[in-house]
C-alpha positions in Angstrom: 13.7 -34.7 -88.5 10.6 -34.5 -86.4 7.3 -34.3 -88.2 3.7 -34.4 -86.9 0.6 -33.7 -89.0 -2.7 -32.5 -87.6 -5.8 -32.0 -89.6 -7.5 -28.9 -88.2 -10.6 -26.8 -88.6 -13.8 -27.3 -90.6 -11.9 -27.1 -93.9 -9.6 -29.9 -92.8 -6.3 -28.1 -93.1 -3.0 -30.0 -92.7 -1.0 -28.3 -89.9 2.5 -29.5 -89.5 4.8 -29.5 -86.5 8.3 -29.7 -87.9 11.4 -30.1 -85.7 15.1 -30.5 -85.6 15.8 -33.8 -83.9 19.2 -32.7 -82.6 18.3 -29.3 -81.2 14.6 -29.9 -80.4 13.7 -26.6 -82.1 10.4 -26.6 -84.0 8.2 -24.7 -86.4 4.5 -24.8 -86.8 3.4 -24.7 -90.4 -0.2 -23.4 -91.2 -1.9 -23.4 -87.8 -5.4 -23.2 -89.3 -7.4 -23.9 -86.1 -7.6 -25.9 -82.9 -4.8 -24.2 -81.1 -5.3 -26.4 -78.0 -4.6 -29.6 -80.1 -1.5 -28.0 -81.7 -0.1 -27.0 -78.3 -0.8 -30.5 -76.9 1.3 -32.0 -79.8 4.1 -29.5 -79.1 4.1 -30.3 -75.4 4.1 -34.0 -76.1 7.1 -33.7 -78.4 8.9 -31.5 -75.8 10.1 -29.1 -78.5 10.7 -25.3 -78.5 8.8 -23.5 -81.1 10.9 -20.9 -83.0 8.8 -20.2 -86.0 5.2 -20.1 -87.1 5.4 -20.4 -90.9 2.4 -19.4 -93.1 2.5 -20.8 -96.6 -0.1 -18.2 -97.5 -2.6 -15.8 -95.9 -6.0 -17.5 -96.3 -7.9 -17.7 -93.0 -8.2 -21.5 -92.9 -4.4 -21.7 -92.6 -3.9 -18.9 -90.0 -6.8 -19.0 -87.6 -4.9 -20.4 -84.6 -1.9 -18.1 -85.1 -2.7 -15.4 -82.5 -3.2 -18.0 -79.7 0.0 -19.7 -80.6 2.0 -16.5 -80.6 0.7 -15.8 -77.1 1.8 -19.3 -76.0 5.2 -19.5 -77.7 8.0 -17.0 -78.1 8.1 -17.6 -81.9 8.6 -15.5 -85.0 5.7 -15.2 -87.5 7.1 -15.7 -91.0 5.4 -15.3 -94.4 5.8 -13.7 -97.8 5.0 -10.0 -98.0 2.7 -10.5 -101.1 0.1 -12.1 -98.9 0.1 -9.4 -96.2 -3.1 -8.0 -97.8 -4.8 -11.3 -97.1 -4.0 -11.4 -93.4 -5.1 -7.7 -93.1 -8.5 -9.0 -94.3 -8.7 -12.0 -92.0 -11.9 -10.9 -90.4 -13.6 -10.5 -93.8 -12.3 -13.9 -94.9 -13.4 -15.6 -91.6 -17.0 -14.2 -92.1 -17.0 -15.5 -95.7 -16.2 -19.1 -94.6 -17.9 -19.1 -91.2 -14.6 -19.3 -89.3 -13.6 -17.5 -86.1 -11.8 -14.1 -86.6 -8.1 -14.8 -86.0 -7.4 -11.3 -84.9 -4.8 -8.9 -86.2 -1.5 -10.5 -87.1 1.9 -8.8 -87.5 4.6 -10.9 -89.1 8.1 -10.6 -87.7 9.8 -11.6 -90.9 9.0 -11.6 -94.6 10.8 -14.1 -96.7 11.6 -14.2 -100.4 12.3 -16.9 -103.0 15.7 -18.5 -102.2 15.8 -17.5 -98.5 16.9 -20.2 -96.0 15.6 -20.4 -92.5 17.6 -22.4 -90.0 15.6 -24.5 -87.6 18.3 -25.5 -85.2 20.5 -27.4 -87.7 17.7 -28.1 -90.1 17.7 -25.8 -93.2 14.3 -24.7 -94.6 14.5 -23.4 -98.1 11.9 -20.9 -99.2 10.4 -21.2 -102.7 8.0 -18.5 -103.9 5.2 -20.3 -105.6 2.4 -17.9 -106.4 -0.8 -18.9 -108.1 -3.2 -19.9 -105.4 -2.3 -16.6 -103.8 0.3 -14.0 -104.7 2.5 -14.9 -101.7 2.1 -18.6 -101.5 5.4 -20.2 -100.5 6.6 -23.7 -100.5 9.1 -24.9 -97.9 11.7 -27.4 -98.9 13.2 -29.4 -96.1 15.5 -32.2 -97.2 13.4 -34.5 -99.4 10.1 -33.0 -98.3 8.3 -29.9 -99.6 5.4 -28.2 -97.8 3.4 -26.5 -100.6 0.3 -24.9 -99.0 -2.6 -25.0 -101.5 -0.4 -24.9 -104.6 -0.8 -28.6 -105.6 -2.8 -31.5 -104.1 -2.9 -35.2 -104.6 -4.3 -35.4 -108.2 -5.3 -31.7 -108.2 -4.3 -28.1 -107.7 -5.3 -25.2 -105.5 -8.2 -23.0 -106.5 -7.3 -19.7 -108.2 -10.6 -17.8 -108.0 -9.9 -16.1 -104.7 -8.4 -12.6 -104.5 -4.9 -12.6 -106.0 -5.3 -16.1 -107.5 -3.8 -16.7 -111.0 -4.1 -20.1 -112.8 -1.2 -19.5 -115.2 1.1 -18.5 -112.4 0.1 -21.5 -110.4 0.9 -23.9 -113.3 4.2 -22.0 -113.8 5.1 -22.3 -110.1 4.5 -26.1 -110.1 6.4 -26.7 -113.3 9.4 -24.6 -112.4 9.7 -24.9 -108.6 8.1 -28.2 -107.7 8.5 -30.5 -110.7 12.1 -29.4 -110.9 12.7 -31.3 -107.7 13.7 -35.0 -107.7 10.8 -37.4 -108.4 11.1 -38.9 -105.0 10.5 -35.6 -103.2 7.5 -35.9 -100.9 4.8 -33.2 -101.3 2.9 -32.2 -98.2 -0.1 -30.1 -99.3 -2.4 -27.9 -97.3 -5.3 -30.3 -97.6 -5.6 -34.1 -98.3 -3.0 -36.8 -98.5 0.7 -36.4 -99.2 2.1 -37.4 -102.6 5.3 -37.2 -104.5 6.7 -35.1 -107.4 7.0 -38.2 -109.6 3.4 -39.3 -109.0 2.0 -35.9 -109.8 4.1 -35.5 -112.9 2.6 -38.8 -114.2 -0.9 -38.6 -112.9 -2.1 -35.1 -112.1 -4.6 -34.2 -114.8 -3.6 -30.5 -114.8 -0.1 -31.4 -116.0 -0.6 -34.3 -118.4 
């Protein structure tokens, strides 16, 4: 597996370049800003981008998407329940002082239990609403990319449109904490962590 992490934009979003070592196919997860830097990492790795995967539709996670879609022949993939958020991208951008990412049209909507094949690397989709209605987590081997569902020692905010605290707690308990304790959690902001550590130490679940 190929994995590179970039911290992008004024809200310090974790953007991931994930790749299949054998086929050199890659996916970009949550391109929140700084498209030039993301393209530079892709070029350095020498991979072919097949997917741009959005864990959710908040503007700080999608702002570089239009530029990347112009650069790469990639599919834009997300959950349909967050389509209303990307349709309001300009409004979101103004709220947070971010550039307008433009109009985005997903190529594919995924549901809970779907599997995307990245070369020979399977990516399992887990629908994990709470931070937003369409937040998805992406399980790849022993790693799970969770968007803003759960952070090191904390959880995502639920006071934005479509957020729901009870659903977030349920999503973590049923979809993330059901994974092996050694599973590595890669959140949308801040350091990575593990399922076991968060079970024991996250104050929202103790």
